[in-house]
ZADODREN-111848 format. One record per residue (C-alpha): x, y, z; residue in three letters. Coordinates in steps of 0.25 Angstrom, whole numbers, padded with zeros to 4 digits, always signed. Example, Ala and Ser with C-alpha at 12.3 -4.5 7.8 and 13.67 -1.06 7.14 Angstrom:
+0049-0018+0031ala
+0055-0004+0029ser
end
This chain:
+0254+0595+0393met
+0253+0601+0407ala
+0243+0590+0411met
+0253+0579+0405leu
+0265+0585+0412thr
+0257+0585+0425lys
+0253+0570+0423lys
+0267+0566+0420leu
+0272+0573+0432thr
+0262+0566+0441val
+0265+0553+0435ala
+0280+0555+0437gly
+0277+0559+0452ala
+0269+0546+0454leu
+0279+0538+0448ala
+0290+0544+0457ala
+0281+0543+0469cys
+0279+0528+0466phe
+0294+0526+0464thr
+0297+0533+0477leu
+0287+0526+0486thr
+0287+0512+0480thr
+0297+0503+0488pro
+0309+0498+0479ala
+0311+0483+0478ile
+0326+0485+0478ala
+0332+0473+0471leu
+0342+0464+0478glu
+0350+0452+0475pro
+0341+0439+0477gly
+0328+0446+0474asp
+0318+0439+0465ile
+0309+0447+0456leu
+0296+0440+0451val
+0288+0446+0440arg
+0275+0442+0434gly
+0267+0448+0423gly
+0263+0448+0408ile
+0274+0445+0397gly
+0272+0449+0383his
+0280+0443+0371val
+0280+0451+0358asn
+0288+0444+0347pro
+0296+0453+0338thr
+0301+0444+0327glu
+0296+0433+0317glu
+0301+0420+0311ser
+0310+0418+0300asp
+0304+0415+0286ala
+0297+0401+0287ile
+0303+0391+0277pro
+0293+0385+0267gly
+0284+0397+0267phe
+0284+0410+0258ala
+0295+0420+0260ala
+0293+0428+0273gly
+0284+0418+0280thr
+0287+0420+0295lys
+0279+0419+0308val
+0279+0428+0320glu
+0274+0426+0335ala
+0264+0435+0341asp
+0265+0441+0355ser
+0260+0435+0368asp
+0258+0439+0383thr
+0258+0430+0395thr
+0262+0429+0410phe
+0277+0431+0412ala
+0286+0432+0424phe
+0300+0435+0428thr
+0309+0430+0440leu
+0321+0439+0443val
+0332+0435+0453tyr
+0341+0447+0457met
+0356+0444+0457leu
+0359+0458+0462thr
+0351+0470+0464ser
+0352+0474+0450asn
+0354+0460+0442val
+0343+0450+0441gly
+0340+0437+0434leu
+0327+0436+0427glu
+0318+0424+0422leu
+0307+0428+0413leu
+0296+0417+0412gly
+0281+0417+0407ser
+0269+0409+0403ala
+0270+0404+0389pro
+0268+0414+0378phe
+0260+0410+0366glu
+0262+0416+0353his
+0254+0416+0340asp
+0263+0413+0328ile
+0259+0422+0316asp
+0263+0422+0301gly
+0272+0433+0297ala
+0273+0435+0282gly
+0275+0426+0270gly
+0266+0415+0269ala
+0261+0417+0283leu
+0257+0432+0281ala
+0243+0434+0287gly
+0242+0420+0292ala
+0241+0425+0306gly
+0243+0416+0318thr
+0249+0403+0313ile
+0253+0396+0326gly
+0258+0399+0340ser
+0268+0395+0350thr
+0270+0397+0365lys
+0284+0400+0372his
+0290+0402+0385leu
+0302+0413+0385pro
+0309+0412+0399pro
+0320+0422+0399thr
+0332+0424+0409leu
+0338+0437+0410ser
+0349+0445+0418ala
+0343+0458+0423gln
+0349+0472+0428tyr
+0340+0480+0437tyr
+0342+0495+0437phe
+0338+0503+0450asn
+0337+0490+0458ser
+0332+0497+0471ser
+0322+0506+0464ser
+0307+0505+0462asn
+0309+0504+0447val
+0319+0494+0442arg
+0322+0494+0427pro
+0330+0482+0422tyr
+0336+0475+0410val
+0340+0461+0407gly
+0346+0451+0397val
+0344+0436+0396gly
+0341+0424+0389val
+0327+0419+0384asn
+0323+0405+0381tyr
+0309+0403+0374thr
+0303+0390+0372arg
+0291+0388+0362phe
+0280+0378+0364phe
+0266+0374+0359asp
+0270+0379+0345glu
+0259+0377+0334glu
+0255+0381+0320leu
+0241+0384+0317thr
+0240+0392+0303gly
+0248+0398+0291gly
+0248+0384+0284gly
+0256+0378+0296leu
+0244+0374+0305ala
+0248+0361+0312gly
+0263+0361+0308ala
+0272+0359+0320asp
+0279+0371+0325leu
+0292+0371+0334asp
+0299+0383+0340leu
+0312+0381+0346asp
+0316+0387+0359ala
+0323+0400+0359ser
+0335+0406+0367trp
+0338+0420+0366gly
+0342+0433+0373leu
+0333+0442+0380ala
+0334+0457+0385ala
+0324+0464+0395gln
+0321+0477+0402ala
+0311+0479+0413gly
+0307+0487+0425val
+0302+0484+0439asp
+0293+0494+0446val
+0291+0492+0461asp
+0277+0492+0468leu
+0283+0489+0482asn
+0295+0482+0488asp
+0291+0468+0482lys
+0281+0470+0470trp
+0285+0477+0456phe
+0280+0479+0442val
+0288+0475+0430asn
+0289+0478+0415gly
+0299+0472+0406ser
+0303+0468+0392val
+0312+0458+0386trp
+0317+0456+0371tyr
+0320+0441+0368met
+0327+0434+0357asn
+0318+0422+0354ile
+0320+0414+0341glu
+0315+0400+0338ser
+0317+0390+0327asp
+0303+0386+0322ala
+0300+0373+0316thr
+0288+0370+0308val
+0283+0356+0305ala
+0297+0351+0309gly
+0304+0356+0297ala
+0302+0371+0294thr
+0312+0379+0303asn
+0313+0394+0305phe
+0317+0404+0315asp
+0307+0412+0323val
+0311+0425+0330ala
+0302+0430+0341ile
+0311+0440+0349asp
+0300+0445+0357pro
+0299+0457+0367trp
+0293+0452+0380val
+0286+0462+0389leu
+0282+0460+0403phe
+0274+0467+0414ala
+0271+0462+0428gly
+0273+0463+0443val
+0285+0458+0451gly
+0288+0454+0465tyr
+0302+0454+0472lys
+0305+0442+0481phe
end
């Protein structure tokens, strides 16, 4: 116990030293923050029951990770406007119950989820700046295909989605220009799916989006 307490004390002292010795970026109106890193989309929901199949037949999307970036323009020292972008995410579509229980991957789709958010930064002149934000997400799906579950080769179309998004994150300065970032969004993404031009059902994705990367202030 004494050893653990000593290690925690040392870690706290090092963190305090880092905070005191690292120059703060000190946000100002007109600053531009550019972040780049890894984005991870983790869907939390599944589709409605698919018409024409046994009761409870649904599908769900797997998670995916790719390059992501954010651009922020500071309107004031505390308020910023952020655009989230990324390389395309690609998700496997899996069977989820009913006639597709145990079917595994039955298709795939790609999507781009640009999100525009208004943000509020706390401690805008500090080395460590937590922030929160709310905004609007637009998700466009493309390259949809069905490859299994008795649907192989059938046309799949996923409509684009508009929805709200909420986020929280933190920037930690490395010097007066560079910083590291960790952030998370929850997005309302729901699409109308059409199979073979006739079967329609709703697909709710509603993912958590996680980001970790580095940033630079212009």
